[in-house]
N, C-alpha and C positions, 0 to 999 in steps of 0.2 A: 939764627937758623929757624926755619919755619916747620912747625910739626906738621906731619902729613897723617891724614885721617884714612884708614883703611876703606877702600870703595864699598865695602859691604857695610860698614857702620854707618856712611852716609845714606845708602840705599836704605837700610833699616829705618833711620830717622825720617826720612822721606815718607815711607810708608806709614810710620806711626802719626805723623803730622797731618797726611792727607786723611787718613781714617778718623783721627779725631776732629779735623775740621768738617769731615762729612757727618760724623755723628752728632756734633753740636748743632749744625745747621738742621739737621733732620729733627733733633729735639725742639728747637725754636720754631721751625716751620709747621710741624704738627701741634704745637702748642697754641700758636697763633691761629691756625686752622680751627681748632677746637673753640677757641675764644671768639673767632669770627661767626661759628655756628650760632653762638649764643646772642652775640650782637646784631646779628641780622635777622632775628625773628621779629614778627611783626609786632608782638606784645613787647618787646624791648624799648624802654624809653631811659635817656641818659640821667633824667632829673627823677624818675618814679620807679620805684620797683614794684609796682602792683602787677599781678598776674605773671611775674617772671618766674617763678617756683610755684608748685603744687604739691599736694599730698604729704609725704614724707619729707621731701626735699623743703617744703615750704616751713615745716616744723624745724628742720636744721637750720634753716635760714634765720628765722626768728631768733632761734636760741643763740646763734653765733652774732647776730645783730645786738642782742641784749648784752652779751659778754663785751662786744666792741664799743658799746655806749657805757660800759662800767655799771651796768645794771645786775642787781643779784637775780636769780632765777626765783620765781614764787614758790612758796610751800605747796601751793595747789593752783595749777594754771588752768583755768576755765576757758580762756581763749584757744588753748591747744586741742582740748578736747571737751566738747560741751555736751550734756549738762553735768555730767558728774567730775569733769576736771581730771588733772592728771598731776602726780608729782614728779617733776623732772628729775629732781635730784636722786630719786630712788628707782624710777621705772624707766629712764633713758640713760643712754650712754652718750655723755656730751663732751668726751675728750677732745675729739676733733673740732668740734664748734668753739670750746674753751681755746684751743689752741690759735684757730682762725681768727676769732674775735680779739684775743689779746695782741696778737701780732699787729692786727690793724691799728690797735690803740698805740702801739710804740713807732710804727713808719712814720717818717717826717711829712710825707706829702698827702696824709689823710684827709686834711682840709680840702684838697684840690680834687680827689677821686672819692664819689660816692662809694658807699659799703658794698653796694650790689655789684659795680663795676670791678671794685677790687676782688671780691668774691669769685667773679666770673674769670678773671686772669688767674687767680689762685687755683681754682678747681682745674683750669686748662694747663697750667705749668707744673703744679705739684705732682699729679698723678703721671705726668708724661716723663718724669724722672726715671720711670721704669723702663724706658728706652735704652738709656744710658747704663742701668744697671743689667739689662738683657745683653748689650754689646760687651760690657765687661765680664760676664759670666761665661759667654760663648767664647771670647778672646781667651779668657784662662784656660778653658778645656781645651781649645784647639793648640793653645802654644805650651800647654804643660808638658807635653810629650817632649818636645825639643829642648826645652829650657831646664827643665826641672831634673829630667832623665837624660842627659846628653848621651849621645851614642858612643861607643867605645872606639878607640884609634883603629885605624884601618878601614873605616866605613866612611871615608872622606867624600865619596861619590854617593853617599846615601841621600834619601830624600830628605831626612832629617838635619843633614849637616849643611845645607845650603839655605838661602833666605826663601826658598818656596814655602817653607813652613810658616816664616814670619809674614809672607804676603797672604797666604793662605789662611792663617790665624785672623788676620785683620780683615780682611776682605768676607771671610767665612762670618766673622763677628758682625761686620756691618750689614750683611745680607740678612742675618739674623734680626737685627734691630730694625732693619726696614720692613721685613715681613711682619715683626711684631708692632711696629708703629701703625701699620695700616691694617691691622686684624681688628676685628670686633672686641677682643679682650682690651686693648689699648684705649678703645673709645667708650668703652662702657665704665670705665674707671672714673 
């Protein structure tokens, strides 16, 4: 005998799959768009990282590149701040640079990808994960009412008893993710 699946479960599964495919497509497209903004600057050169970063981001880039090369941070760095120098171990927070640089050291394709290109894609994809987080949080808030606190018997025709809540939860979460993805807050990260 063939087991039958209730129509509602199939429809719920379709809604979930469509929503997840859409949010992952949104994440990838926004991340690639951010990377494209970097790689289409006139100062971008695939073989040279000169003038790609400036001010604080240049300092962060240099520190991350030192970690990627396996170099220790100097006790007093005069190239970062001239003429008095700066002690990067005491005066700077280098956790992100340490993570980015050491991650580059362990990736298998590092010989084919220059550090500055890797960094451009890293800083485009990593912060964009917040799109998925926004999607999950809003979905949780919208679905929480119907799934965690089911309605008592006798309310079968209630809004929360059919899959309107499921569709609303996923479409609302996807809408929130789209608005967030194209907001200034998403691009400034």
